[in-house]
LUMDREN-974456 format. One record per residue: residue number from 0; z, y, x of N, C-alpha, C, O in turn. Coordinates in Angstrom, 3 decimals, decimal comma, always signed. Layout:
(atom NUM; (Z; Y; X); (Z; Y; X); (Z; Y; X); (Z; Y; X)),
...
END
This chain:
(atom 0; (-49,606; +4,716; +10,550); (-48,395; +4,108; +11,044); (-48,221; +2,779; +10,325); (-48,300; +2,715; +9,098)),
(atom 1; (-47,990; +1,733; +11,079); (-47,870; +0,441; +10,426); (-46,495; +0,291; +9,769); (-45,575; +1,065; +10,032)),
(atom 2; (-46,382; -0,702; +8,931); (-45,159; -0,869; +8,137); (-43,948; -1,210; +8,989); (-42,836; -0,772; +8,691)),
(atom 3; (-44,153; -1,990; +10,049); (-43,000; -2,356; +10,873); (-42,423; -1,139; +11,582); (-41,206; -1,030; +11,731)),
(atom 4; (-43,286; -0,219; +12,022); (-42,795; +0,999; +12,660); (-42,056; +1,862; +11,644); (-41,018; +2,446; +11,957)),
(atom 5; (-42,587; +1,942; +10,436); (-41,920; +2,709; +9,384); (-40,559; +2,095; +9,060); (-39,579; +2,815; +8,869)),
(atom 6; (-40,499; +0,773; +8,999); (-39,236; +0,091; +8,719); (-38,239; +0,326; +9,848); (-37,056; +0,562; +9,601)),
(atom 7; (-38,719; +0,261; +11,082); (-37,846; +0,507; +12,231); (-37,306; +1,932; +12,199); (-36,135; +2,168; +12,497)),
(atom 8; (-38,163; +2,875; +11,836); (-37,729; +4,269; +11,742); (-36,651; +4,426; +10,676); (-35,661; +5,127; +10,888)),
(atom 9; (-36,841; +3,779; +9,536); (-35,865; +3,863; +8,453); (-34,529; +3,261; +8,876); (-33,477; +3,848; +8,624)),
(atom 10; (-34,565; +2,095; +9,517); (-33,336; +1,456; +9,983); (-32,637; +2,353; +10,996); (-31,420; +2,528; +10,949)),
(atom 11; (-33,416; +2,917; +11,910); (-32,846; +3,806; +12,922); (-32,192; +5,011; +12,274); (-31,074; +5,382; +12,630)),
(atom 12; (-32,884; +5,623; +11,326); (-32,332; +6,798; +10,660); (-31,059; +6,463; +9,897); (-30,108; +7,244; +9,900)),
(atom 13; (-31,035; +5,311; +9,247); (-29,829; +4,896; +8,525); (-28,681; +4,658; +9,499); (-27,540; +5,025; +9,216)),
(atom 14; (-28,976; +4,048; +10,641); (-27,958; +3,806; +11,656); (-27,399; +5,114; +12,176); (-26,191; +5,249; +12,372)),
(atom 15; (-28,273; +6,070; +12,398); (-27,849; +7,373; +12,902); (-26,920; +8,041; +11,906); (-25,914; +8,637; +12,291)),
(atom 16; (-27,250; +7,945; +10,642); (-26,452; +8,599; +9,611); (-25,024; +8,078; +9,601); (-24,094; +8,829; +9,307)),
(atom 17; (-24,836; +6,797; +9,920); (-23,507; +6,205; +9,899); (-22,829; +6,232; +11,261); (-21,600; +6,220; +11,328)),
(atom 18; (-23,591; +6,267; +12,342); (-23,019; +6,108; +13,669); (-22,718; +7,413; +14,383); (-21,847; +7,440; +15,253)),
(atom 19; (-23,393; +8,474; +14,054); (-23,267; +9,702; +14,831); (-22,894; +10,880; +13,950); (-23,438; +11,050; +12,859)),
(atom 20; (-21,954; +11,700; +14,433); (-21,711; +12,931; +13,691); (-22,918; +13,846; +13,846); (-23,621; +13,793; +14,855)),
(atom 21; (-23,149; +14,669; +12,863); (-24,292; +15,584; +12,927); (-24,059; +16,602; +14,031); (-23,004; +17,234; +14,085)),
(atom 22; (-25,045; +16,764; +14,915); (-24,885; +17,756; +15,976); (-25,050; +19,161; +15,415); (-25,667; +19,364; +14,369)),
(atom 23; (-24,487; +20,125; +16,133); (-24,739; +21,509; +15,752); (-26,198; +21,810; +16,031); (-26,788; +21,273; +16,968)),
(atom 24; (-26,764; +22,659; +15,221); (-28,168; +22,992; +15,421); (-28,329; +24,479; +15,641); (-27,456; +25,273; +15,287)),
(atom 25; (-29,439; +24,845; +16,221); (-29,770; +26,239; +16,485); (-30,885; +26,614; +15,521); (-32,039; +26,239; +15,728)),
(atom 26; (-30,551; +27,343; +14,480); (-31,532; +27,691; +13,449); (-32,183; +26,449; +12,853); (-33,364; +26,469; +12,506)),
(atom 27; (-31,421; +25,376; +12,734); (-31,933; +24,166; +12,103); (-32,627; +23,198; +13,029); (-33,088; +22,153; +12,569)),
(atom 28; (-32,725; +23,496; +14,327); (-33,443; +22,615; +15,235); (-32,597; +22,322; +16,468); (-31,819; +23,163; +16,920)),
(atom 29; (-32,761; +21,123; +16,998); (-32,059; +20,753; +18,221); (-32,597; +21,525; +19,414); (-33,766; +21,907; +19,455)),
(atom 30; (-31,721; +21,744; +20,379); (-32,140; +22,268; +21,678); (-32,231; +21,089; +22,643); (-31,814; +19,978; +22,318)),
(atom 31; (-32,774; +21,337; +23,820); (-32,852; +20,284; +24,829); (-31,485; +19,727; +25,175); (-31,328; +18,521; +25,365)),
(atom 32; (-30,492; +20,606; +25,256); (-29,131; +20,171; +25,586); (-28,567; +19,256; +24,507); (-27,983; +18,218; +24,816)),
(atom 33; (-28,735; +19,632; +23,251); (-28,242; +18,788; +22,158); (-28,992; +17,461; +22,105); (-28,397; +16,421; +21,820)),
(atom 34; (-30,296; +17,494; +22,379); (-31,088; +16,263; +22,407); (-30,559; +15,329; +23,485); (-30,313; +14,152; +23,220)),
(atom 35; (-30,383; +15,842; +24,695); (-29,935; +14,986; +25,787); (-28,503; +14,502; +25,588); (-28,128; +13,455; +26,114)),
(atom 36; (-27,701; +15,249; +24,838); (-26,329; +14,840; +24,582); (-26,177; +13,883; +23,412); (-25,084; +13,373; +23,167)),
(atom 37; (-27,254; +13,636; +22,691); (-27,196; +12,760; +21,524); (-27,213; +11,288; +21,889); (-27,567; +10,915; +23,007)),
(atom 38; (-26,832; +10,467; +20,947); (-26,874; +9,014; +21,153); (-28,328; +8,552; +21,256); (-29,250; +9,272; +20,872)),
(atom 39; (-28,513; +7,345; +21,777); (-29,870; +6,804; +21,897); (-30,528; +6,696; +20,525); (-31,718; +6,982; +20,390)),
(atom 40; (-29,777; +6,291; +19,511); (-30,380; +6,157; +18,182); (-30,759; +7,523; +17,609); (-31,796; +7,647; +16,958)),
(atom 41; (-29,940; +8,543; +17,839); (-30,283; +9,891; +17,378); (-31,550; +10,381; +18,068); (-32,439; +10,938; +17,426)),
(atom 42; (-31,627; +10,172; +19,369); (-32,766; +10,642; +20,142); (-34,047; +9,929; +19,719); (-35,096; +10,556; +19,574)),
(atom 43; (-33,954; +8,624; +19,523); (-35,127; +7,856; +19,094); (-35,577; +8,308; +17,707); (-36,769; +8,504; +17,469)),
(atom 44; (-34,623; +8,472; +16,797); (-34,970; +8,922; +15,446); (-35,582; +10,318; +15,480); (-36,525; +10,598; +14,739)),
(atom 45; (-35,061; +11,188; +16,324); (-35,606; +12,538; +16,429); (-37,049; +12,496; +16,917); (-37,915; +13,173; +16,363)),
(atom 46; (-37,307; +11,703; +17,952); (-38,670; +11,582; +18,487); (-39,615; +11,058; +17,414); (-40,728; +11,563; +17,270)),
(atom 47; (-39,184; +10,049; +16,659); (-40,020; +9,511; +15,579); (-40,334; +10,619; +14,574); (-41,478; +10,764; +14,142)),
(atom 48; (-39,324; +11,393; +14,205); (-39,535; +12,470; +13,239); (-40,489; +13,539; +13,734); (-41,359; +13,994; +12,991)),
(atom 49; (-40,330; +13,941; +14,989); (-41,222; +14,967; +15,533); (-42,646; +14,437; +15,622); (-43,588; +15,133; +15,245)),
(atom 50; (-42,815; +13,212; +16,116); (-44,167; +12,654; +16,224); (-44,794; +12,459; +14,848); (-45,991; +12,688; +14,674)),
(atom 51; (-43,994; +12,038; +13,869); (-44,516; +11,946; +12,500); (-44,932; +13,325; +12,000); (-45,977; +13,473; +11,367)),
(atom 52; (-44,117; +14,326; +12,285); (-44,461; +15,690; +11,889); (-45,757; +16,159; +12,524); (-46,601; +16,763; +11,863)),
(atom 53; (-45,912; +15,873; +13,827); (-47,163; +16,226; +14,495); (-48,335; +15,486; +13,855); (-49,422; +16,046; +13,711)),
(atom 54; (-48,115; +14,231; +13,471); (-49,188; +13,425; +12,875); (-49,702; +14,024; +11,574); (-50,880; +13,883; +11,245)),
(atom 55; (-48,825; +14,691; +10,836); (-49,218; +15,262; +9,552); (-49,403; +16,778; +9,619); (-49,557; +17,430; +8,587)),
(atom 56; (-49,389; +17,337; +10,821); (-49,484; +18,792; +10,951); (-50,831; +19,345; +10,515); (-50,947; +20,536; +10,227)),
(atom 57; (-51,849; +18,494; +10,462); (-53,151; +18,981; +9,983); (-53,070; +19,415; +8,516); (-53,874; +20,232; +8,067)),
(atom 58; (-52,114; +18,877; +7,780); (-51,918; +19,299; +6,391); (-51,476; +20,758; +6,317); (-51,594; +21,400; +5,273)),
(atom 59; (-50,966; +21,274; +7,433); (-50,519; +22,663; +7,494); (-51,433; +23,514; +8,360); (-51,064; +24,617; +8,764)),
(atom 60; (-52,627; +23,004; +8,645); (-53,617; +23,800; +9,350); (-53,863; +23,464; +10,804); (-54,740; +24,064; +11,425)),
(atom 61; (-53,117; +22,524; +11,372); (-53,388; +22,140; +12,764); (-54,743; +21,445; +12,825); (-55,102; +20,699; +11,914)),
(atom 62; (-55,491; +21,686; +13,889); (-56,814; +21,052; +13,994); (-56,712; +19,524; +14,039); (-55,945; +18,967; +14,825)),
(atom 63; (-57,491; +18,859; +13,194); (-57,491; +17,396; +13,159); (-57,774; +16,802; +14,530); (-57,195; +15,780; +14,897)),
(atom 64; (-58,662; +17,437; +15,289); (-59,041; +16,904; +16,601); (-57,844; +16,854; +17,547); (-57,698; +15,894; +18,304)),
(atom 65; (-56,990; +17,870; +17,513); (-55,812; +17,871; +18,395); (-54,806; +16,813; +17,968); (-54,206; +16,146; +18,810)),
(atom 66; (-54,623; +16,661; +16,676); (-53,713; +15,639; +16,173); (-54,221; +14,263; +16,598); (-53,442; +13,427; +17,054)),
(atom 67; (-55,510; +14,029; +16,451); (-56,102; +12,745; +16,848); (-55,951; +12,515; +18,346); (-55,689; +11,391; +18,774)),
(atom 68; (-56,114; +13,567; +19,149); (-55,959; +13,427; +20,603); (-54,528; +13,035; +20,963); (-54,321; +12,199; +21,843)),
(atom 69; (-53,543; +13,627; +20,295); (-52,153; +13,269; +20,564); (-51,904; +11,812; +20,192); (-51,261; +11,082; +20,947)),
(atom 70; (-52,404; +11,385; +19,045); (-52,229; +9,993; +18,630); (-52,903; +9,038; +19,614); (-52,341; +7,997; +19,954)),
(atom 71; (-54,113; +9,392; +20,072); (-54,805; +8,557; +21,066); (-54,021; +8,499; +22,370); (-53,907; +7,442; +22,991)),
(atom 72; (-53,485; +9,638; +22,775); (-52,713; +9,677; +24,013); (-51,524; +8,731; +23,944); (-51,287; +7,960; +24,874)),
(atom 73; (-50,779; +8,783; +22,855); (-49,615; +7,906; +22,714); (-50,057; +6,448; +22,789); (-49,384; +5,619; +23,403)),
(atom 74; (-51,196; +6,137; +22,160); (-51,741; +4,785; +22,256); (-52,156; +4,432; +23,669); (-51,918; +3,316; +24,130)),
(atom 75; (-52,779; +5,384; +24,365); (-53,207; +5,157; +25,749); (-52,011; +4,909; +26,656); (-52,071; +4,074; +27,559)),
(atom 76; (-50,925; +5,634; +26,415); (-49,713; +5,462; +27,218); (-48,954; +4,192; +26,838); (-48,030; +3,789; +27,545)),
(atom 77; (-49,338; +3,560; +25,726); (-48,637; +2,378; +25,198); (-47,140; +2,680; +25,052); (-46,288; +1,873; +25,424)),
(atom 78; (-46,847; +3,854; +24,506); (-45,469; +4,323; +24,428); (-44,894; +4,147; +23,032); (-45,515; +4,515; +22,034)),
(atom 79; (-43,691; +3,574; +22,980); (-42,964; +3,543; +21,714); (-42,032; +4,763; +21,686); (-42,017; +5,551; +22,632)),
(atom 80; (-41,267; +4,917; +20,626); (-40,436; +6,115; +20,464); (-39,414; +6,254; +21,590); (-39,164; +7,363; +22,060)),
(atom 81; (-38,832; +5,161; +22,022); (-37,845; +5,228; +23,100); (-38,506; +5,672; +24,405); (-37,934; +6,461; +25,158)),
(atom 82; (-39,707; +5,166; +24,667); (-40,426; +5,558; +25,880); (-40,846; +7,026; +25,824); (-40,811; +7,724; +26,837)),
(atom 83; (-41,240; +7,489; +24,644); (-41,550; +8,913; +24,500); (-40,281; +9,728; +24,756); (-40,343; +10,794; +25,368)),
(atom 84; (-39,138; +9,235; +24,293); (-37,868; +9,904; +24,582); (-37,611; +10,021; +26,077); (-37,108; +11,041; +26,548)),
(atom 85; (-37,955; +8,980; +26,818); (-37,805; +9,013; +28,276); (-38,741; +10,045; +28,894); (-38,358; +10,757; +29,823)),
(atom 86; (-39,966; +10,127; +28,380); (-40,914; +11,152; +28,846); (-40,309; +12,539; +28,632); (-40,389; +13,404; +29,504)),
(atom 87; (-39,709; +12,736; +27,470); (-39,113; +14,032; +27,139); (-37,914; +14,315; +28,039); (-37,757; +15,433; +28,530)),
(atom 88; (-37,067; +13,305; +28,257); (-35,921; +13,481; +29,158); (-36,366; +13,904; +30,553); (-35,788; +14,816; +31,145)),
(atom 89; (-37,392; +13,241; +31,074); (-37,890; +13,581; +32,412); (-38,419; +15,010; +32,441); (-38,226; +15,732; +33,419)),
(atom 90; (-39,086; +15,411; +31,364); (-39,595; +16,782; +31,287); (-38,429; +17,774; +31,297); (-38,464; +18,764; +32,027)),
(atom 91; (-37,404; +17,512; +30,495); (-36,248; +18,413; +30,438); (-35,561; +18,473; +31,800); (-35,176; +19,551; +32,253)),
(atom 92; (-35,406; +17,324; +32,454); (-34,783; +17,304; +33,781); (-35,571; +18,156; +34,777); (-34,981; +18,840; +35,614)),
(atom 93; (-36,891; +18,113; +34,688); (-37,747; +18,879; +35,603); (-37,864; +20,349; +35,205); (-38,273; +21,184; +36,013)),
(atom 94; (-37,508; +20,663; +33,966); (-37,612; +22,037; +33,448); (-36,281; +22,411; +32,793); (-36,185; +22,409; +31,566)),
(atom 95; (-35,255; +22,731; +33,583); (-33,923; +22,987; +33,023); (-33,880; +24,100; +31,978); (-32,965; +24,142; +31,155)),
(atom 96; (-34,860; +24,997; +32,004); (-34,903; +26,039; +30,972); (-35,074; +25,429; +29,582); (-34,765; +26,069; +28,577)),
(atom 97; (-35,563; +24,198; +29,530); (-35,757; +23,497; +28,254); (-34,440; +23,175; +27,565); (-34,419; +22,912; +26,363)),
(atom 98; (-33,349; +23,192; +28,309); (-32,046; +22,882; +27,720); (-31,667; +23,863; +26,619); (-30,931; +23,510; +25,698)),
(atom 99; (-32,163; +25,085; +26,708); (-31,812; +26,095; +25,700); (-32,945; +26,367; +24,718); (-32,807; +27,207; +23,829)),
(atom 100; (-34,057; +25,667; +24,871); (-35,200; +25,857; +23,976); (-35,121; +24,896; +22,796); (-34,481; +23,847; +22,874)),
(atom 101; (-35,778; +25,268; +21,709); (-35,894; +24,367; +20,563); (-36,749; +23,170; +20,962); (-37,667; +23,291; +21,774)),
(atom 102; (-36,443; +22,037; +20,393); (-37,052; +20,789; +20,843); (-38,512; +20,592; +20,452); (-39,241; +19,936; +21,196)),
(atom 103; (-38,975; +21,127; +19,322); (-40,368; +20,870; +18,944); (-41,339; +21,302; +20,037); (-42,188; +20,501; +20,429)),
(atom 104; (-41,254; +22,543; +20,553); (-42,181; +22,907; +21,625); (-41,920; +22,144; +22,916); (-42,849; +21,902; +23,686)),
(atom 105; (-40,665; +21,759; +23,164); (-40,364; +20,968; +24,362); (-41,063; +19,615; +24,271); (-41,655; +19,153; +25,247)),
(atom 106; (-40,995; +18,981; +23,105); (-41,672; +17,690; +22,918); (-43,170; +17,856; +23,138); (-43,794; +17,042; +23,818)),
(atom 107; (-43,742; +18,898; +22,570); (-45,182; +19,110; +22,727); (-45,555; +19,361; +24,188); (-46,543; +18,814; +24,676)),
(atom 108; (-44,766; +20,188; +24,892); (-45,048; +20,440; +26,310); (-44,928; +19,157; +27,127); (-45,757; +18,888; +27,996)),
(atom 109; (-43,893; +18,368; +26,844); (-43,701; +17,107; +27,569); (-44,868; +16,160; +27,324); (-45,350; +15,507; +28,251)),
(atom 110; (-45,323; +16,085; +26,075); (-46,439; +15,195; +25,761); (-47,737; +15,708; +26,367); (-48,549; +14,914; +26,841)),
(atom 111; (-47,943; +17,013; +26,360); (-49,147; +17,568; +27,010); (-49,188; +17,160; +28,478); (-50,222; +16,733; +28,991)),
(atom 112; (-48,042; +17,299; +29,141); (-47,972; +16,956; +30,561); (-48,207; +15,462; +30,780); (-48,993; +15,078; +31,646)),
(atom 113; (-47,530; +14,622; +30,000); (-47,669; +13,171; +30,159); (-49,080; +12,710; +29,814); (-49,642; +11,853; +30,497)),
(atom 114; (-49,645; +13,271; +28,767); (-50,999; +12,880; +28,362); (-52,012; +13,281; +29,421); (-52,921; +12,515; +29,740)),
(atom 115; (-51,856; +14,474; +29,961); (-52,765; +14,937; +31,007); (-52,660; +14,039; +32,241); (-53,673; +13,647; +32,820)),
(atom 116; (-51,429; +13,719; +32,637); (-51,217; +12,850; +33,799); (-51,750; +11,443; +33,547); (-52,179; +10,762; +34,478)),
(atom 117; (-51,724; +11,008; +32,284); (-52,212; +9,676; +31,924); (-53,705; +9,625; +31,648); (-54,229; +8,580; +31,261)),
(atom 118; (-54,394; +10,740; +31,844); (-55,843; +10,775; +31,643); (-56,287; +10,912; +30,204); (-57,436; +10,620; +29,873)),
(atom 119; (-55,370; +11,361; +29,333); (-55,711; +11,519; +27,914); (-55,268; +12,894; +27,434); (-54,512; +13,010; +26,469)),
(atom 120; (-55,743; +13,935; +28,113); (-55,330; +15,304; +27,803); (-55,542; +15,629; +26,327); (-56,522; +15,206; +25,714)),
(atom 121; (-54,601; +16,389; +25,773); (-54,706; +16,761; +24,358); (-55,186; +18,194; +24,183); (-55,445; +18,623; +23,059)),
(atom 122; (-55,310; +18,937; +25,271); (-55,824; +20,315; +25,200); (-57,179; +20,405; +25,854); (-57,774; +21,482; +25,895)),
END
């Protein structure tokens, strides 16, 4: 991750801390409904955090090849955090059951679908 993206993430997170009340969470994680009801800065910061978490998931045993495929896919899609948020919103809109699901698997399902459609499947 380059320094400007890291700086943007930090600024976004700081803005969120001052601009938005903390949403209620379900066992510590947002649901699709809470994600869609959040401010743009909260949603962007959340996407950055989840993607950063996926990027380092190999430290917890995720296969390096899958992590690399996800990173390549995001590059292939030329997507920034806000655009990934839009991908996730479209996925939630098309899959209303996602409104009550925890967001980490929703993000992964949305990215799997978008990556596959973009010719950069991660599975």
